[in-house]
C-alpha positions as CSV (number, residue, x, y, z in Angstrom):
1,M,-32.0,43.5,-45.2
2,K,-35.7,43.2,-44.3
3,I,-37.1,40.4,-42.4
4,K,-40.7,39.3,-42.8
5,V,-42.3,37.7,-39.9
6,K,-45.5,35.8,-40.1
7,V,-47.7,35.9,-37.0
8,A,-49.7,32.7,-36.7
9,E,-53.4,33.3,-36.3
10,K,-55.2,32.4,-33.3
11,K,-57.2,29.3,-33.3
12,Q,-61.0,29.8,-32.5
13,V,-63.0,27.2,-30.6
14,S,-66.7,27.6,-29.6
15,K,-68.4,25.7,-26.8
16,K,-72.1,25.8,-25.9
17,I,-73.2,25.7,-22.2
18,D,-76.6,24.8,-21.0
19,T,-76.5,27.0,-17.8
20,D,-76.4,30.8,-17.3
21,F,-72.7,30.8,-16.6
22,I,-69.6,28.5,-16.2
23,R,-66.5,29.0,-14.1
24,L,-63.4,29.7,-15.9
25,D,-61.5,26.7,-14.6
26,S,-64.5,24.3,-15.6
27,F,-64.6,26.0,-19.1
28,L,-61.0,25.4,-19.7
29,K,-61.5,21.7,-18.7
30,M,-64.6,21.3,-20.9
31,C,-62.7,22.7,-23.8
32,D,-59.8,20.3,-23.2
33,A,-57.5,23.3,-23.0
34,V,-56.1,22.0,-19.7
35,Q,-56.1,18.3,-18.4
36,T,-57.3,18.6,-14.8
37,G,-58.8,21.3,-12.5
38,G,-55.2,21.6,-10.8
39,H,-53.7,22.3,-14.2
40,A,-56.4,25.0,-14.7
41,K,-55.7,26.5,-11.4
42,I,-52.1,26.8,-12.1
43,V,-52.3,28.4,-15.5
44,I,-55.0,30.8,-14.3
45,Q,-53.1,31.9,-11.2
46,D,-49.9,32.3,-13.3
47,G,-51.7,34.9,-15.4
48,E,-51.6,32.7,-18.6
49,V,-55.3,33.1,-19.3
50,K,-57.1,36.1,-20.7
51,V,-60.8,36.7,-20.5
52,N,-62.3,39.1,-22.9
53,G,-58.7,40.4,-23.6
54,E,-57.7,41.0,-20.0
55,V,-55.5,38.8,-17.9
56,C,-57.7,37.0,-15.4
57,T,-56.2,35.3,-12.2
58,S,-59.5,34.3,-10.7
59,R,-60.3,30.6,-11.5
60,G,-63.9,31.2,-10.3
61,K,-64.6,33.9,-12.8
62,K,-68.0,33.5,-14.2
63,L,-68.2,33.3,-18.0
64,R,-71.5,33.8,-19.7
65,S,-72.6,33.6,-23.4
66,G,-70.4,35.8,-25.7
67,D,-67.4,35.7,-23.2
68,N,-63.9,34.6,-24.6
69,A,-61.1,33.0,-22.9
70,E,-57.7,32.8,-24.4
71,F,-55.0,30.2,-23.6
72,E,-51.9,29.2,-25.6
73,R,-52.9,31.1,-28.8
74,T,-56.4,29.6,-28.8
75,V,-59.6,31.7,-28.2
76,Y,-62.5,29.8,-26.5
77,T,-65.9,31.4,-26.9
78,V,-68.8,30.6,-24.7
79,E,-72.1,30.1,-26.7
């Protein structure tokens, strides 16, 4: 017997920033991916967030236009 599994596609969200860069924790809050800065700190330090495809545990990571942050099957892109 063969079992077919469907993998859900990742949701894509883009947010425009008016500065040269934005910190990862602030970007997740801006995108409503997390509720508070404390929540952002916890999920980042627990390794639940990927930046440009790699796990990032630094909440002060600077994101610039074109960077991606992935959290809970959603990819957030900085414009």
